[in-house]
C-alpha positions as CSV (number, residue, x, y, z in Angstrom):
1,M,-4.0,-95.0,-11.7
2,S,-3.6,-98.2,-9.9
3,D,-6.5,-100.7,-9.5
4,T,-6.5,-99.8,-5.7
5,S,-7.0,-96.1,-6.2
6,Q,-9.8,-96.9,-8.9
7,S,-11.7,-99.2,-6.5
8,S,-11.5,-96.6,-3.7
9,A,-13.0,-93.8,-5.7
10,P,-16.7,-93.1,-5.3
11,K,-18.8,-94.6,-8.1
12,P,-21.2,-92.5,-10.0
13,P,-24.6,-92.7,-8.3
14,S,-27.2,-95.1,-10.0
15,A,-30.4,-93.1,-10.9
16,A,-32.3,-94.5,-8.0
17,Q,-29.5,-93.4,-5.6
18,D,-29.5,-89.8,-7.1
19,A,-33.1,-89.7,-7.0
20,L,-33.4,-90.9,-3.4
21,V,-30.7,-88.4,-2.2
22,R,-32.6,-85.7,-3.9
23,R,-35.8,-86.7,-2.3
24,L,-34.4,-86.8,1.1
25,I,-32.8,-83.5,0.7
26,D,-36.3,-82.2,-0.1
27,V,-37.7,-83.8,3.1
28,V,-35.2,-82.5,5.4
29,A,-35.5,-78.9,3.8
30,M,-39.1,-78.7,4.5
31,P,-40.4,-76.0,6.8
32,G,-41.5,-77.2,10.1
33,S,-45.1,-76.4,9.3
34,R,-45.1,-79.3,6.7
35,I,-43.2,-82.1,8.5
36,A,-42.9,-83.4,12.1
37,P,-39.8,-83.1,13.9
38,Q,-39.6,-87.0,14.0
39,D,-39.9,-87.5,10.3
40,R,-37.4,-84.9,9.6
41,S,-35.0,-86.4,12.0
42,M,-35.4,-89.9,10.6
43,A,-34.9,-88.6,7.0
44,G,-31.7,-86.8,8.2
45,D,-30.3,-90.0,9.5
46,I,-30.8,-91.8,6.4
47,L,-29.6,-88.9,4.3
48,L,-26.4,-88.7,6.3
49,D,-25.7,-92.5,5.8
50,M,-26.0,-91.8,2.1
51,L,-23.9,-88.8,2.0
52,L,-21.0,-90.9,3.4
53,H,-21.1,-93.0,0.1
54,V,-21.6,-90.4,-2.7
55,T,-19.5,-87.8,-4.5
56,D,-19.0,-84.1,-3.5
57,R,-21.3,-83.3,-6.3
58,E,-24.3,-84.6,-4.4
59,R,-22.8,-83.3,-1.1
60,S,-22.6,-79.8,-2.6
61,L,-26.2,-80.1,-3.8
62,C,-27.2,-80.9,-0.1
63,A,-25.3,-78.1,1.3
64,S,-26.5,-75.5,-0.9
65,R,-30.1,-76.6,-0.3
66,L,-29.6,-76.7,3.4
67,A,-27.8,-73.3,3.8
68,V,-30.9,-71.5,4.2
69,C,-32.7,-74.2,6.1
70,R,-32.7,-73.5,10.0
71,D,-34.5,-76.6,10.9
72,A,-32.0,-79.0,8.9
73,P,-30.8,-81.9,11.1
74,R,-27.6,-80.5,12.8
75,R,-25.9,-83.5,12.5
76,V,-26.2,-83.4,8.7
77,L,-25.0,-79.7,8.8
78,R,-21.9,-80.5,10.9
79,Y,-20.8,-83.4,8.5
80,L,-21.2,-81.3,5.5
81,A,-19.4,-78.2,7.0
82,Q,-16.4,-80.6,7.7
83,C,-16.2,-81.8,4.1
84,S,-14.0,-80.2,1.4
85,F,-14.0,-76.5,1.4
86,A,-16.1,-76.3,-1.7
87,V,-18.8,-78.4,-0.1
88,A,-18.7,-76.7,3.4
89,R,-18.4,-73.1,2.0
90,P,-22.1,-72.2,1.5
91,L,-23.2,-73.7,4.8
92,L,-20.3,-71.7,6.7
93,E,-21.2,-68.3,5.0
94,E,-25.1,-68.6,5.3
95,S,-26.4,-71.1,7.7
96,D,-27.7,-69.7,10.8
97,A,-28.4,-73.3,12.2
98,F,-24.9,-73.7,13.9
99,D,-24.3,-73.1,17.7
100,A,-21.3,-72.3,19.3
101,C,-20.3,-76.0,20.0
102,D,-21.0,-76.8,16.3
103,L,-18.6,-74.1,15.1
104,V,-15.8,-75.0,17.7
105,E,-16.0,-78.6,16.3
106,I,-15.8,-77.3,12.8
107,C,-12.9,-75.2,13.6
108,Q,-11.0,-77.9,15.3
109,N,-11.6,-80.5,12.5
110,T,-11.1,-78.5,9.1
111,T,-8.7,-76.3,7.2
112,V,-7.5,-72.7,7.3
113,E,-10.1,-71.9,4.5
114,H,-13.0,-73.2,6.6
115,R,-11.7,-71.3,9.7
116,M,-11.4,-68.0,7.8
117,V,-15.1,-68.3,6.7
118,V,-16.1,-68.9,10.3
119,A,-14.0,-65.8,11.5
120,R,-16.2,-63.8,9.2
121,R,-19.5,-64.9,10.4
122,R,-21.9,-62.6,12.2
123,N,-22.3,-62.6,15.9
124,L,-19.5,-64.8,16.8
125,C,-19.6,-65.5,20.6
126,V,-16.5,-65.6,22.9
127,T,-16.3,-69.3,22.8
128,V,-15.8,-69.6,19.0
129,T,-13.4,-66.7,18.7
130,A,-11.5,-68.2,21.6
131,C,-10.9,-71.3,19.6
132,L,-9.9,-69.5,16.6
133,A,-7.4,-67.5,18.4
134,Q,-6.1,-70.6,20.2
135,V,-5.4,-72.2,16.8
136,G,-3.2,-69.4,16.1
137,E,-3.2,-68.9,12.4
138,A,-2.3,-65.3,11.3
139,V,-4.6,-65.1,8.4
140,V,-7.5,-66.2,10.3
141,V,-6.8,-63.9,13.3
142,R,-6.7,-61.0,11.1
143,E,-10.1,-62.0,9.7
144,L,-11.3,-62.4,13.3
145,L,-10.0,-59.0,14.3
146,A,-11.6,-57.3,11.5
147,N,-14.9,-58.7,12.3
148,R,-16.6,-56.1,14.4
149,N,-19.7,-58.6,15.1
150,A,-17.1,-61.0,16.8
151,S,-16.9,-60.7,20.6
152,L,-13.4,-61.5,22.4
153,A,-13.3,-62.5,25.9
154,E,-10.5,-60.7,28.1
155,I,-8.5,-64.1,28.2
156,T,-8.5,-64.1,24.3
157,V,-7.4,-60.5,24.2
158,D,-4.6,-61.4,26.5
159,R,-3.5,-64.2,24.3
160,L,-3.5,-62.2,21.2
161,V,-1.6,-59.1,22.8
162,A,1.0,-61.6,23.5
163,V,1.1,-63.1,20.2
164,S,1.3,-59.6,18.6
165,R,4.9,-59.2,19.8
166,D,5.7,-61.6,17.1
167,E,3.0,-60.7,14.6
168,P,3.1,-56.7,14.3
169,S,0.1,-56.8,11.9
170,F,-2.2,-57.5,15.0
171,C,-1.2,-54.4,16.7
172,A,-3.1,-52.0,14.8
173,M,-6.1,-54.0,14.5
174,L,-6.3,-54.8,18.4
175,A,-5.8,-51.1,19.0
176,D,-9.2,-50.5,17.3
177,R,-11.2,-53.3,19.0
178,T,-13.2,-52.1,22.0
179,E,-12.5,-55.0,24.2
180,L,-8.7,-53.6,24.4
181,R,-8.1,-52.5,27.9
182,S,-5.5,-50.1,29.1
183,S,-3.3,-52.8,30.5
184,H,-3.3,-54.6,27.1
185,A,-2.6,-51.3,25.2
186,M,0.3,-50.1,27.6
187,A,1.9,-53.4,27.1
188,M,1.4,-53.7,23.2
189,F,2.7,-50.0,22.9
190,W,6.2,-51.1,23.3
191,W,6.3,-53.2,20.1
192,S,3.6,-51.3,18.0
193,D,4.3,-48.9,14.9
194,T,4.3,-45.3,15.2
195,A,0.7,-45.0,14.3
196,T,-0.6,-47.4,16.8
197,R,1.6,-45.9,19.5
198,R,-0.1,-42.6,18.8
199,K,-3.5,-44.2,18.9
200,I,-2.7,-46.0,22.2
201,L,-1.4,-42.9,23.9
202,T,-4.4,-40.6,22.9
203,R,-7.0,-43.0,23.4
204,Q,-6.1,-45.3,26.3
205,A,-4.9,-43.0,29.1
206,A,-7.2,-41.8,31.9
207,D,-7.0,-38.4,33.5
208,R,-7.6,-39.8,37.0
209,S,-9.6,-36.8,38.3
210,E,-12.5,-38.9,39.6
211,M,-10.0,-41.3,41.4
212,I,-8.1,-38.5,42.7
213,S,-11.1,-36.7,44.1
214,I,-12.4,-39.8,45.8
215,C,-9.1,-41.1,47.3
216,S,-8.2,-37.8,48.5
217,D,-8.8,-38.8,52.2
218,V,-6.8,-42.1,51.6
219,F,-3.7,-40.1,50.7
220,E,-3.9,-38.3,54.1
221,M,-4.4,-41.7,56.1
222,A,-1.5,-43.2,54.2
223,A,0.7,-40.2,55.1
224,A,-0.4,-40.4,58.8
225,E,0.7,-44.1,58.6
226,G,4.2,-43.0,57.4
227,W,3.4,-44.7,54.0
228,S,4.1,-48.1,55.7
229,D,1.9,-50.3,53.9
230,P,3.5,-51.2,50.4
231,V,0.4,-52.4,48.8
232,T,-1.4,-49.1,49.4
233,R,1.6,-47.0,48.6
234,K,2.0,-48.8,45.2
235,A,-1.7,-48.4,44.3
236,L,-1.7,-44.6,45.3
237,Q,1.5,-43.9,43.2
238,L,-0.7,-44.7,40.3
239,I,-3.5,-42.2,41.3
240,E,-1.7,-39.3,42.9
241,R,-1.4,-35.9,41.2
242,R,2.2,-35.1,41.7
243,Q,4.6,-36.8,39.4
244,R,8.3,-35.8,40.4
245,N,10.0,-37.3,43.3
246,R,10.7,-34.2,45.2
247,A,12.8,-36.1,48.0
248,A,15.2,-37.4,45.3
249,I,16.5,-33.8,44.6
250,E,18.1,-33.9,48.2
251,R,20.1,-36.9,47.4
252,S,20.8,-36.0,43.7
253,P,23.9,-34.3,42.3
254,Y,21.7,-32.2,40.3
255,D,19.6,-29.5,41.5
256,S,16.7,-30.6,39.5
257,L,15.4,-32.8,36.5
258,E,15.9,-29.9,34.2
259,G,19.5,-29.4,35.4
260,A,20.2,-33.2,34.9
261,L,18.8,-33.1,31.4
262,A,20.9,-29.9,30.4
263,I,24.1,-31.7,31.6
264,A,23.0,-34.8,29.9
265,A,22.6,-33.0,26.7
266,A,26.1,-31.7,26.9
267,E,27.8,-34.9,28.1
268,G,25.6,-37.7,27.1
269,V,23.7,-40.2,29.1
270,D,25.5,-42.8,30.9
271,S,24.0,-45.5,33.3
272,E,24.3,-43.2,36.4
273,T,22.7,-40.2,34.5
274,A,19.9,-42.4,33.4
275,L,19.3,-43.6,36.8
276,E,19.1,-40.1,38.2
277,I,16.8,-38.9,35.4
278,G,14.5,-41.8,36.6
279,Y,14.7,-41.1,40.2
280,L,14.1,-37.5,39.7
281,A,11.1,-38.2,37.4
282,G,9.6,-40.4,40.0
283,I,10.0,-43.6,38.2
284,K,11.9,-46.9,39.0
285,P,15.2,-47.8,37.2
286,V,13.6,-50.6,34.9
287,T,11.0,-48.0,33.6
288,A,13.6,-45.3,32.9
289,A,15.7,-47.9,31.2
290,K,12.6,-49.1,29.0
291,I,11.8,-45.6,28.0
292,L,15.4,-44.3,27.3
293,S,16.4,-47.3,25.3
294,D,13.0,-47.7,23.5
295,R,13.8,-47.2,19.5
296,G,10.6,-45.1,18.8
297,G,11.1,-42.6,21.2
298,E,7.6,-41.9,21.9
299,G,8.1,-42.7,25.5
300,L,10.4,-39.7,25.9
301,A,7.5,-37.4,25.1
302,V,5.4,-39.1,27.8
303,L,8.3,-38.6,30.3
304,C,8.8,-35.1,29.6
305,K,4.9,-34.1,29.4
306,A,4.2,-36.0,32.6
307,T,7.1,-34.4,34.6
308,G,6.0,-30.8,33.4
309,L,9.2,-30.3,31.4
310,K,9.0,-27.5,28.7
311,R,9.3,-28.7,24.9
312,E,13.1,-27.6,24.8
313,Y,13.9,-30.3,27.4
314,L,12.4,-32.9,25.1
315,R,14.8,-31.6,22.5
316,M,17.8,-31.7,25.1
317,L,16.8,-35.4,26.0
318,W,16.7,-36.4,22.4
319,T,20.2,-34.9,22.0
320,A,21.5,-36.4,25.2
321,L,20.8,-39.8,23.7
322,R,22.8,-39.0,20.7
323,R,19.7,-38.9,18.4
324,P,19.9,-36.9,15.3
325,M,17.9,-33.8,15.0
326,E,18.3,-33.6,11.3
327,T,18.7,-36.1,8.4
328,A,21.7,-36.3,6.3
329,A,20.2,-34.0,3.8
330,G,19.5,-31.4,6.4
331,A,15.8,-31.8,6.8
332,P,14.1,-32.1,10.2
333,D,14.5,-35.6,11.7
334,P,11.1,-37.4,10.9
335,A,11.5,-39.5,14.1
336,F,11.8,-36.4,16.5
337,A,9.0,-34.9,14.5
338,V,6.7,-37.8,15.7
339,V,7.8,-37.5,19.1
340,A,7.3,-33.8,19.2
341,E,3.9,-34.1,18.0
342,I,3.1,-36.7,20.9
343,Y,4.3,-34.3,23.2
344,E,2.0,-31.5,21.9
345,V,-1.1,-33.6,21.7
346,L,-0.8,-35.4,25.0
347,S,-2.3,-33.8,28.0
348,V,-0.1,-33.8,31.3
349,A,-3.0,-35.9,33.2
350,K,-3.0,-38.4,30.3
351,A,1.1,-38.6,30.1
352,Q,1.2,-39.0,33.8
353,T,-1.4,-41.9,33.8
354,T,0.7,-43.5,31.0
355,L,4.0,-43.1,32.8
356,R,2.7,-44.4,36.0
357,Y,1.0,-47.4,34.3
358,W,4.4,-48.4,33.0
359,N,6.1,-47.6,36.3
360,W,3.4,-49.7,38.1
361,S,3.3,-52.7,35.9
362,L,7.1,-53.0,34.7
363,S,8.6,-52.3,38.2
364,A,6.3,-52.9,41.1
365,A,5.2,-56.2,39.6
366,Y,8.5,-57.8,40.3
367,S,8.7,-56.6,43.9
368,P,9.5,-60.0,45.8
369,R,8.2,-58.4,48.9
370,A,4.8,-57.8,47.4
371,L,4.6,-61.2,46.0
372,R,5.6,-62.6,49.4
373,Q,3.1,-60.5,51.1
374,A,0.3,-61.7,49.0
375,Q,1.3,-65.2,49.5
376,D,1.5,-64.6,53.3
377,L,-2.2,-63.3,53.3
378,G,-3.3,-66.8,51.5
379,A,-3.4,-65.8,47.8
380,P,-2.0,-68.7,45.6
381,A,0.8,-67.8,43.5
382,N,-1.0,-68.8,40.4
383,E,-3.7,-66.3,41.3
384,I,-1.3,-63.6,41.9
385,T,0.2,-64.2,38.4
386,E,-3.1,-64.7,36.6
387,Y,-5.2,-62.0,38.2
388,S,-2.7,-59.2,38.9
389,T,-3.0,-56.6,36.1
390,S,0.7,-55.5,36.8
391,Q,1.8,-58.9,36.7
392,R,0.1,-59.8,33.6
393,T,1.3,-56.7,31.9
394,A,4.9,-57.1,32.9
395,R,4.8,-60.8,31.5
396,L,3.6,-59.2,28.3
397,V,6.3,-56.8,27.9
398,F,9.2,-58.7,29.1
399,G,8.0,-62.2,28.6
400,N,7.7,-65.0,30.9
C-alpha cells in the first residue's frame, strides 16, 4: 500500500475520541422526556461532525443504537443511511424516523442493496415507490411489487406495465396488485405468460350490466341521431350488449361468422379471410390481426366466446390457423387445452368486455379524426395522449 493511501485511511480513534462519540450517541438516543430538543439537536450536530472522521466501526455502533430511536436527529440518520450498506442496514430495516423525503434522498444516493431494503419497508408511500420504480432496477422492483404494504400511484403502475414488456417477471406480480386497472391488465395481457393471462381474463373484465342498464336511453338517442357523433359511437361500442356486426353479413361473401370459420378451417386463413372474420365479429382489422397472430392463442377463446360461437368453432379456428390439435406423440396439444379451458371458464359478458376493450384501445385510439376533433375542441395534444385510457393502452401494447 502506498504512503498516500495509508495517510488517507481513517486513523484508529483515540480513547478520548471513542469515549466522546459514545457519550454523544447516548445523548441523542435519550427519550424525549429526559432531554430538551435544543440539547439533542446540538449533540447531533457535534456527533455528525465526528462521524465524518471515524471508522465504520463507530458508525455501525451509532446506527445500531439509533435504529430504534424515533427522536434521533434526522440529519444524523440520513448520513448514516447513506454510508456503506453494512452501516446503513439496521437503520433502513428498523428506523421509523425517516419521512418520504428522507427515503427518496437515500434511494437516489446509495446502492442497489440499500434500495432493496427500502423496497421491503412497511407502509411505503407513493412518492418513495415512484422513486424506486424510476431507478428501474429489476431486483428492486420485484421486492417492491412483493411488498403488500407499499402503495403504488397509477403513473407508477403505468411505468411498470410498460417495463414489464421487457421484464416478464413483473407481469405475474403486477397481476396480483390491487392497484392494477383493467386498462393496465388488458395491455399487459399480450406479453404475459399463460397463467397470468388466465388471471387477467378471469379477474379484470367487467360484465357491463350496470352500464348497459343506465345507458339504455343513450343508445336510443344515438340511434335517432344516426350514430353521427364518433365519440359517442366509440364509447357505446364498448358498452353495448350485442357483439357481432350484423350489417357486415350483407356485404360479406360468407353467410355468417360460422360459415367463414368453416371455410377457413378447410382452406386456411389468408389476409382477406382474417379481415372478414374481424368484420363479422364486430372488431377492427388491427384487433383481429392482433388476436389471430398472437402466439399464446388465448385471444381466440375470447373472440369465440364473445361472439357466441360454440366450442367446435374454436377448434375450427385453431385448425384454420394451422395450429396442431395433437403433439407429435399423439397427445392433445397443451396449448389448445389451455385455450379451450379459457373458453369454458370465461362468461360471455366478460369475454365481450375484454374483446371490446382490446378493440377500443388498439384501434379507435389511432383514429386521426378522433384526435383532430379533440384538438379542435381545445384539448391539448399532450392531454389527449396522457389522459386518454385508450391512447395509453395502445401505446403500451404497440409502443410509442
